[in-house]
C-alpha positions as CSV (number, residue, x, y, z in Angstrom):
1,X,18.8,12.9,-15.4
2,X,17.2,14.7,-12.4
3,X,14.1,15.7,-14.4
4,X,12.6,12.4,-15.1
5,X,10.4,11.3,-12.6
6,X,9.5,7.0,-12.7
7,X,6.9,5.2,-10.6
8,X,7.6,1.5,-10.1
9,X,4.4,-0.4,-9.3
10,X,5.1,-3.8,-7.7
11,X,3.6,-6.1,-5.3
12,X,2.0,-9.5,-4.7
13,X,-0.1,-11.0,-7.3
14,X,-3.8,-10.5,-7.0
15,X,-3.2,-7.3,-4.8
16,X,-4.6,-4.8,-7.6
17,X,-1.6,-4.4,-9.6
18,X,-3.7,-3.6,-13.1
19,X,-6.3,-1.3,-11.2
20,X,-3.4,0.7,-10.1
21,X,-1.8,0.9,-13.5
22,X,-5.0,1.9,-15.1
23,X,-5.3,4.6,-12.6
24,X,-1.6,5.8,-13.5
25,X,-2.4,5.7,-17.0
26,X,-5.7,7.6,-16.6
27,X,-3.7,10.1,-14.6
28,X,-1.4,10.8,-17.7
29,X,1.6,8.6,-17.0
30,X,3.1,6.5,-20.0
31,X,2.6,2.9,-18.2
32,X,4.2,-0.4,-19.3
33,X,3.0,-3.5,-17.5
34,X,5.3,-6.6,-17.0
35,X,9.0,-4.7,-17.9
36,X,11.5,-7.7,-17.3
37,X,13.8,-5.7,-14.7
38,X,17.1,-6.1,-17.2
39,X,14.9,-3.7,-19.7
40,X,14.3,-1.1,-17.1
41,X,17.8,0.9,-17.7
42,X,17.1,0.6,-21.6
43,X,13.5,2.5,-20.7
44,X,15.1,5.1,-18.5
45,X,17.8,6.0,-21.2
46,X,15.6,6.2,-24.2
47,X,13.2,8.7,-21.8
48,X,16.2,10.5,-20.6
49,X,17.1,11.4,-24.6
50,X,13.7,12.8,-25.0
51,X,13.8,16.6,-25.7
52,X,12.3,18.6,-22.7
53,X,8.8,19.5,-24.5
54,X,8.2,15.8,-24.9
55,X,9.1,14.5,-21.1
56,X,6.6,12.2,-19.8
57,X,5.7,10.9,-16.5
58,X,6.5,7.2,-16.6
59,X,4.9,4.1,-14.6
60,X,6.2,0.9,-14.7
61,X,4.7,-2.5,-13.3
62,X,7.1,-5.3,-12.3
63,X,6.3,-8.5,-10.3
64,X,7.0,-12.1,-10.0
65,X,6.2,-12.8,-13.8
66,X,10.0,-11.8,-14.0
67,X,10.9,-14.1,-11.3
68,X,14.2,-15.0,-12.7
69,X,15.4,-11.6,-12.8
70,X,13.8,-10.0,-9.9
71,X,16.8,-10.4,-7.6
72,X,18.6,-8.0,-9.9
73,X,16.0,-5.0,-9.9
74,X,17.0,-3.7,-6.3
75,X,20.5,-3.0,-7.6
76,X,19.2,-1.5,-10.8
77,X,17.0,1.2,-8.4
78,X,20.0,2.0,-6.6
79,X,22.0,2.9,-9.3
80,X,19.4,5.0,-11.0
81,X,18.6,6.7,-7.7
82,X,22.4,7.3,-7.6
83,X,22.3,9.1,-10.9
84,X,19.8,11.4,-9.7
85,X,16.6,9.9,-10.9
86,X,13.9,10.2,-8.7
87,X,12.3,6.4,-8.4
88,X,9.0,6.1,-6.5
89,X,8.2,2.8,-5.4
90,X,4.6,1.3,-4.6
91,X,4.1,-1.9,-3.4
92,X,0.7,-3.6,-3.2
93,X,-0.2,-6.2,-0.7
94,X,-3.3,-8.2,0.5
95,X,-3.9,-10.6,3.4
96,X,-3.5,-14.2,2.4
97,X,-7.2,-15.1,2.8
98,X,-7.9,-12.0,0.4
99,X,-5.4,-13.3,-2.3
100,X,-6.9,-16.6,-2.3
101,X,-10.4,-15.5,-2.5
102,X,-9.6,-13.4,-5.3
103,X,-7.9,-16.1,-7.2
104,X,-10.8,-18.5,-6.6
105,X,-13.0,-15.7,-7.7
106,X,-11.2,-15.0,-11.1
107,X,-10.1,-18.6,-11.7
108,X,-6.7,-17.2,-13.0
109,X,-3.8,-19.2,-11.7
110,X,-1.2,-17.8,-9.8
111,X,1.9,-16.7,-12.1
112,X,4.3,-19.2,-9.7
113,X,2.3,-22.0,-9.4
114,X,4.0,-23.4,-12.8
115,X,7.3,-23.4,-10.7
116,X,5.8,-25.7,-8.3
117,X,6.5,-29.5,-9.0
118,X,3.5,-31.8,-9.4
119,X,1.1,-28.8,-8.2
120,X,-2.3,-30.2,-7.1
121,X,-4.0,-27.8,-9.5
122,X,-2.7,-29.3,-12.3
123,X,-3.8,-33.2,-11.0
124,X,-6.5,-34.8,-13.1
125,X,-9.9,-35.3,-10.8
126,X,-10.1,-39.0,-9.8
127,X,-13.8,-38.9,-9.3
128,X,-16.5,-36.3,-9.4
129,X,-17.2,-37.2,-5.8
130,X,-16.2,-36.4,-2.1
131,X,-12.6,-36.5,-3.5
132,X,-13.6,-33.2,-5.3
133,X,-13.3,-31.4,-1.8
134,X,-10.0,-32.9,-1.0
135,X,-8.5,-31.7,-4.7
136,X,-9.8,-28.2,-3.8
137,X,-8.2,-28.4,-0.8
138,X,-4.9,-29.3,-1.8
139,X,-5.2,-26.6,-4.7
140,X,-5.8,-24.0,-2.0
141,X,-2.7,-25.2,0.1
142,X,-0.4,-25.0,-3.3
143,X,-1.8,-21.3,-3.6
144,X,-1.0,-20.5,-0.1
145,X,2.7,-22.0,-0.4
146,X,2.9,-20.3,-3.5
147,X,1.9,-16.6,-2.2
148,X,4.3,-17.3,1.0
149,X,7.3,-17.7,-1.6
150,X,6.2,-14.7,-3.5
151,X,6.4,-12.6,-0.3
152,X,9.8,-14.0,0.4
153,X,11.1,-13.0,-3.2
154,X,9.4,-9.6,-3.0
155,X,10.3,-8.7,0.4
156,X,13.5,-6.5,-0.6
157,X,11.3,-4.5,-2.7
158,X,8.8,-4.5,-0.1
159,X,11.0,-3.0,2.4
160,X,12.0,0.0,0.2
161,X,8.8,1.0,-0.9
162,X,5.7,2.7,0.4
163,X,3.1,0.1,0.7
164,X,-0.9,-0.1,0.5
165,X,-3.1,-2.8,2.1
166,X,-5.9,-3.4,-0.5
167,X,-7.4,-6.3,1.4
168,X,-10.3,-4.0,2.2
169,X,-10.1,-1.3,-0.7
170,X,-12.6,-0.9,-3.4
171,X,-11.2,-0.4,-6.7
172,X,-12.3,3.2,-6.6
173,X,-10.6,3.6,-3.4
174,X,-7.3,2.1,-4.6
175,X,-7.3,4.4,-7.4
176,X,-7.6,7.3,-5.2
177,X,-4.8,6.1,-2.9
178,X,-2.6,5.4,-5.5
179,X,-2.9,8.9,-7.3
180,X,-2.5,10.6,-3.7
181,X,1.0,8.6,-3.4
182,X,2.5,9.5,-6.9
183,X,1.1,12.9,-6.7
184,X,2.8,13.9,-3.7
185,X,6.3,15.6,-4.3
186,X,9.1,13.2,-3.8
187,X,10.8,14.4,-0.3
188,X,13.2,12.7,1.9
189,X,10.3,11.0,4.1
190,X,6.7,11.3,3.4
191,X,4.6,10.7,6.4
192,X,1.0,8.8,5.8
193,X,-1.5,8.8,8.6
194,X,-4.0,6.5,8.0
195,X,-7.4,5.6,10.3
196,X,-9.0,2.3,10.4
197,X,-11.6,0.1,12.4
198,X,-10.0,-2.9,14.5
199,X,-13.6,-4.8,13.7
200,X,-11.9,-5.1,10.0
201,X,-8.3,-5.8,11.0
202,X,-5.3,-3.8,11.5
203,X,-3.8,-2.2,7.9
204,X,-1.0,-4.4,6.5
205,X,0.9,-1.3,5.4
206,X,1.4,0.1,8.6
207,X,5.0,1.2,10.3
208,X,3.6,2.1,13.4
209,X,-0.1,1.2,14.8
210,X,-1.7,3.4,18.3
211,X,-4.8,2.0,19.3
212,X,-6.7,5.3,20.5
213,X,-10.1,3.2,21.7
214,X,-9.1,4.5,25.2
215,X,-10.6,7.9,24.2
216,X,-14.2,8.8,24.9
217,X,-16.6,7.3,22.1
218,X,-18.6,10.0,20.3
219,X,-20.6,7.3,18.9
220,X,-22.6,6.9,22.1
221,X,-23.7,10.6,21.9
222,X,-26.9,10.8,19.8
223,X,-25.8,14.2,18.3
224,X,-22.3,12.9,17.2
225,X,-23.1,9.3,16.2
226,X,-23.8,10.1,12.5
227,X,-20.8,12.3,12.1
228,X,-17.1,11.4,11.6
229,X,-13.7,13.0,13.1
230,X,-13.3,15.5,10.4
231,X,-16.9,17.3,11.7
232,X,-16.4,20.5,13.9
233,X,-19.1,19.2,16.6
234,X,-16.9,15.9,16.9
235,X,-13.4,17.8,16.9
236,X,-14.8,19.9,19.7
237,X,-16.1,17.5,21.7
238,X,-12.5,15.3,21.9
239,X,-10.5,18.5,21.8
240,X,-12.2,19.2,25.6
241,X,-11.2,15.7,26.7
242,X,-8.1,16.1,28.7
243,X,-7.0,12.4,27.6
244,X,-7.0,13.3,23.6
245,X,-4.3,16.3,24.2
246,X,-1.8,14.0,26.1
247,X,-2.6,10.9,23.6
248,X,-1.7,13.0,20.6
249,X,1.3,14.9,22.6
250,X,2.9,11.4,23.2
251,X,2.5,10.0,19.6
252,X,4.0,13.2,18.4
253,X,6.8,12.8,20.8
254,X,7.6,9.2,19.7
255,X,7.4,9.9,16.2
256,X,9.7,13.4,16.5
257,X,12.3,11.1,18.4
258,X,12.3,8.0,15.3
259,X,11.6,9.8,12.3
260,X,15.1,11.1,12.1
261,X,16.4,7.4,12.6
262,X,14.3,6.4,9.6
263,X,15.0,9.1,7.7
264,X,18.9,8.2,8.2
265,X,17.9,4.8,7.1
266,X,17.1,5.8,3.6
267,X,12.9,5.3,4.3
268,X,11.2,7.3,1.9
269,X,7.6,6.6,3.3
270,X,6.6,5.9,6.8
271,X,2.8,5.0,7.6
272,X,1.2,5.5,10.8
273,X,-2.3,3.8,11.7
274,X,-4.6,5.1,14.1
275,X,-7.1,2.5,15.0
276,X,-10.4,2.7,17.1
277,X,-13.6,0.4,17.1
278,X,-15.4,1.6,13.9
279,X,-12.9,3.8,12.5
280,X,-15.2,6.8,12.0
281,X,-14.7,9.3,15.1
282,X,-11.7,8.8,17.4
283,X,-9.1,7.5,14.8
284,X,-10.1,10.0,12.2
285,X,-9.9,12.8,14.3
286,X,-6.3,11.8,15.7
287,X,-5.1,11.4,12.1
288,X,-6.3,14.8,11.1
289,X,-4.8,16.6,14.4
290,X,-1.5,14.6,13.7
291,X,-1.5,15.7,10.1
292,X,-1.8,19.2,11.3
293,X,1.4,18.8,13.7
294,X,3.6,17.2,11.4
295,X,2.6,19.5,8.1
296,X,5.9,21.6,8.8
297,X,8.0,18.5,8.1
298,X,7.6,18.1,4.6
299,X,4.9,15.8,2.6
300,X,2.2,14.3,4.8
301,X,-0.7,12.6,3.6
302,X,-3.9,11.3,5.2
303,X,-6.1,8.4,4.5
304,X,-9.0,6.8,6.1
305,X,-9.6,3.4,5.3
306,X,-13.2,2.8,6.2
307,X,-14.4,6.4,5.8
308,X,-12.9,6.5,2.2
309,X,-14.4,3.2,1.0
310,X,-18.1,4.7,2.2
311,X,-17.5,7.8,-0.4
312,X,-15.7,5.6,-3.3
């Protein structure tokens, strides 16, 4: 069974699972959407029985559309992993404000709303007047409550998955990040270093967040302003700052101290986020330097939220 590699795609409704699943299908995965958890075992058995020359990569999307059987999913995954199956779980998330906006734009109902008794969105409007605002506000509160309930239901799955915060990601950027995650060889622990801009918010998928805004800012040097932390002039400038080496050494020491503990806790992915003002110079530089320092530990990935968005 160890030859079979399967990706479980899950997450909060409205976080981009359809985009991610399409990206996996384009990458050559056999994809199954909305598979009830109780059928996962049967799908795996069928795939295991396929001849070696017909083996294929499989991606399965599951979410709260199978709300009644979700509590059994984690035990099924644990059993499959104990049998030697490679199961990589990717969890998509987004801020509640982002999710509310997306549902409003698409006008699609949340799959859990039907479980709420007397949901305001199901009530007929009393008058097409100033009460319309009250109805919309009630519907928004109902949606936010439903999202909160969904987070609680999916909490155990989130804890054992690599998390991607899609709040600020364009579809093309999300497709790229998903392909990078599933394209990496499974390892005891995969390290993901991510740069971001504080002005756009801290990534929800971060396990550790380090603020690198205390480093000298290349943005204020005319010749460095249009460049990024991956360009050699910026690298040379920050390398020359004593604070850079000290900060990187302290972050490296912290991670080296605690990564073994996370590995012993059966963690598969750890995301380390580095933030600066614009997500262009200092955070990008720190991510690239840390990737080099940890490259010998196994699978190490880098992603740059703001820079990747510009190039997608």
